[in-house]
N, C-alpha and C positions, 0 to 999 in steps of 0.2 A: 540403396544400401539397406541391408537387413538389420534387424535389431542386434544380432550377434556381431555382424560386421562393424557396426558403429562402436560397440564395446571393445572389440579387438583393436580397432584403430586408436581408441583412447588409451588402452593398455600399452600399446606399442609406443605411443608418445610419452607416456609416463616413464617407461623404462629408458627411453632415449634421454629424457630430462635427467634422470639419475646418472646416466653415463656422462652427460655434459657437465655435471657438477665436479667431475674429476679431470675435466679438460683445463689445462693451464690457461688457455685463451679466455676461458670464462671465469676461472678462479681469480684472476687478476683484474677483472672488470666488474666493478660494483654494480653498475647499471644492468649488465647482462644477468648477473646473479639474482638481482632483485626481480627482474622480469621473469626469470625461470622459476623462482620461488613462488611468485604469485600464480603462475600458470599451474605449477604442481599442486598448490593448495586448492585450486579450483577444480581439479580433476581427481584428486586423491580419494575423495569419498566415493566417487563412481567406481574407481579401480578396486578399492577394498570390497565394495558391494558385489562387484563382478567376480572377484576371486572367491567370495563366499558362495555365489551362485554356481561357479564351476566346481567347487568342492562338493556341494550337494548333488550336482549332476553326476559327478564321478561316483559318489556313494550309492546313488540310485542304480547306476550301471553295475556296480560291484554286487549289490544285492540281487539284481536280476540274474547275473551270471551264477551266483551261488544257488539260487532257486532252481535254475536249469541243470546245474551240474551235480548238486548234492543228492545223495540217496537217503540222507538222514531226515526223517519226517519232522523231528523236533527243530532241527536247524532251519528247515524250509519254512516252518510256521513262524519262527522268530524273524527270519529275513523278510517274510511277507508282511509281518506286523510292522517292522521298521520301515518297510517300503512305503506304506500308506502315510506315515508321518513325514517321510522325506519328500513325498510328492506335494504335500501341503506346504512344507517349508520352501520348496522350489517355486511354487506359485506365489508365495509371499515375497520371496527374493526377486522374482521377475517383476512383480508390481512395484517394489521399491526401486528397482533399476529404471523402470520406465518413468517413474516420478522424478528421479535424479536427472534423467535425460531431457526432461522438459526444459525449453529455453527459459532462462532466468530473465526477469525484468531488470534491465540495467539501472533503472531508477530506484529499485527497492531499498538500497542502502542510503539513499539521499535524505537530507532534511526536507521539510515541507513548509509551505505557506498555506495556511487555512483561511478561507474567507467565508464568513457566515452572514447572511442577510435575511432580515425579516421579510416574509412574503405576504400572502393574503391573510387577513385577520386583524388588521389594525394593531392596537396596543397589545393585544394578546399574542400576536405573532412576534412582536418585539420582545415580550417576556419569554417566549419560547426560544427565541434566538439566544437570549442570555442563558437560558437553561442548557442549551447545546454547548455554548462557549464554556460554561462551568463544567459540563460533563467531560469535554475533551481535555481541558486543562487539568482536571483531577486525574484523568486517565494518564496524562503525561507525567504527573507527579508520581503516580503508582509505578510507572515504568522507569522512573528515574531519568526522564527526558527533561530538557529545559525549554521553556516557551517565553516568547517576548512579544508584547503587543506592538504592532506597527501602526495601526490606525483604529480608532474606535469612535462610534457615533451613538451616544446614549440618549435615552428618552427620560422623561421626568420621573417615572415611577419604577425605575430599575430595569427597564427593557433596553434592548439594543437594536437600533435600525441596521447597524452594520458593524462588524469587527473583523480586522485582519491581523493575524498573528503568525509568527514563525515557531516551529517546533524542531529542536535539534536533539539527536540521539541516535541509537542503533536501530537500523531497519525501520525508520519512522514511516517513510512512504509505503514500504511493503505492508505495514499493518494498517495504515489509514487510507490507502488509495481507494478502497471500496466505499468510503463514506460520502463521496461526491454524489449529489443529487438533491431531490426535494424531500424533506423530512416533514411529516404531517403529525399534528398533535390533536387529540380529542380529550377535552377536559372542561370542567366548569371554570371559567375565567375568574380571576380575582376581581375584575371590574364588573362582573355579572351578578346582579342582586337576586335574580329569579331562580338561580341554581340550574339553568339549562346547560347541557353539554354543547360546547362550540368546537368547530374544527378550524384550525389555523395551520399555517405552514411557514417554513423557513428553508432557505437553500444553503447547501454546503458545497464548497469547492476545495479540493485538496490538490495543491500544485507542487511538484517537486522543485526544490531549489536548484538552480543551474549555475555552472561556472561561466565566466566570461567567454571562454573558448567555445562554449556550446551555443551561445546566442550572440550574434553580431548586430549591434545597433548603430546605425549611422546618426551621428549627433545632429545632422541637418534635418533628420526626421522627427526631432523632438521640439515641443513647445513647452517651455518651463516657466511657470508662474510662481511668484513668491508672495505670500500674504500672511496676515496675522492669524494665529491659531484662535479657534473659537473656544467657547467655554460656557460655564453656567452664569458668568457675570462677575462683576466685582474684581477681586484679586485673582480669580482664576483665569481671567482673560489675559493672554500674552500681548503686551504692548509693543513687542518687537516682531518684525516680519521674519518668522522662522519656518512657517508652514510652507510645504512645497507641493505643487501640483504639476505632474508631467503628463503631457498628451503625446501619444505616438501617432503622428499624423497619418501614415499609410493605413493603419488599422482602426484608428479612432479610439483606441484604448486610453482611458484616463485613470491615472493613479495619483493619490495624494497621501501625504503623511504629515501629521502635525503633533505626533505624540512626544517627540523630543524637543528640548529647548534650543538645540543647535540646528541651524539651517543645514549644515553639512550632513549631520546624522540623518535628518529627515530625508534629504536628497538621496543618500545612500540606501536607505530603507525603501524608498519609493522605486528606485532603480531595480532593486532586488525583486520587488513585486512585479514590475513591468517585464523583466526578463522571464520570470516564472510564467506569466500569462502568455507571453509570446511563444515560449517553449511548449506550453500546454496546448495552445492553438494548433501548433504543428503536429503534436501528438494526436490530437483529436481528428485531424485529417487522415492520419495513418490508420487510426482505429476505425474510421468510417470505411476506409478501403478494405480492411480486414472483415468488417461486419458484412460487407457486400458479398463476401465469399463464404462466410459461415456464421452461424448464430453465436453470439456471445451471451452466455446466460447471466453472468454477474454484472459485468460492466459494459454497457453499450456505448459509453462515452458521451451520452446525451445528458447534460446537466439538468434538463427539464424533467427527467424521469422521476416519478414518485417512487422512492426506494423503500421507505419505512414509515410505519404508523406507530405513534406512542399513545396508547389509550390508558389514561390515568385512572378512571373509575374502576377498570378491570385489572389494573396493574399489569397490563399486557403490552408487549412490543412485538410487532410483526415486520419481518423483512420480506417484502413482496417479490424480490428477485428470485429467492430460493424457497419461498413458501414456509419460512421458519417462524414459529410463534413461541415466545417465551413469556412466562408469567413472573418475571422478576424485574419489572420496570423500575421499581423503587431503588434497586441496587445498581442497575445500569445507568440511571440518570445521575448516580453518584460517582460515575467513572469506572465502574466494574464491567468493562467492555470485553474482557478476554474471551469469554465463551461465545459471544455473538460474533466477534471478529474471526475467531477460529473456525466457526461453522461456515462462514462466508468464504474463507480461504480454502476450506476443504471442498466446497461446492465448485469453486473456480478450478481447483486442481482436477476434480473429477471430469468437468466439462472439457478441459484441455486434454486429459488422457483419452477421452472418448473420441476427440477429433484428431489426435496425433496420428501420424503415419509412421509405423515401425516396420513396414515391409521393405 
């Protein structure tokens, strides 16, 4: 199906939906109207952009006819001048339409579960993991998103061995999904007296939250352990067994939550993480199949990929997937991620447009 054929088919469906809104069988059925309204909203932007494209095309043909039929030199020159601008507008309108026709990631609107783990580098890696946690939670606050800690494992001097937290809001996965991978830091550690620059790392995994209908878990496949929450000692140690550890036997995935004082809440949070990991495992399999067919520039799906380097002495941040280097690390580490994320999304869109088949 050609580019124009696809657009015509969408336009015809849009007109059909508008007709159905006047059909009594639909007007009296709330569920049907709701479904139609959702479908209309999903294709309306494409239809409006296509109508703009058709108008520009019509104006181009009108100017060409005027140039061919007119004997007035001044009118011909004016039409030729307008024609150049119209051709540029048509190219832009076509590019916009191709972008709108790209398949949308069904997970983009979902909330997420973020897992950050200290990697190589000892205590400095744990401190960097805490910096990343702070960076993402500040970004969430800037965006008006809500976050909630699910599980956290702290070190003695302010570092994090591991933290798992959820983020809720608009288009959260769509904006954070490219953050998955290994993040590397280059700086003089607080624990280093000689002032040498060290390299450490932490891994980030961004998982879309899933509904129960999307992931089915057989209760017989689960091993659930209840234990006392850990802590720094003294009054901070929970003397009641409220912490929950869930093992998914078929995959070996282990999830635990001890942040809440309620065993039920810890269990609910742990199950939420387990479902997200199982769903992500299935997504990764599909991504591998796609990767075998064509190169994916931004996200390979491999969580072991080194995606970014944070160089503090030079105030530099480099995203290795798209070759982008920015010299505002001090702002980014404070949660001002918009420019970086937008550049990655643009690179992903460009790669998808290049590989898309519009013939």
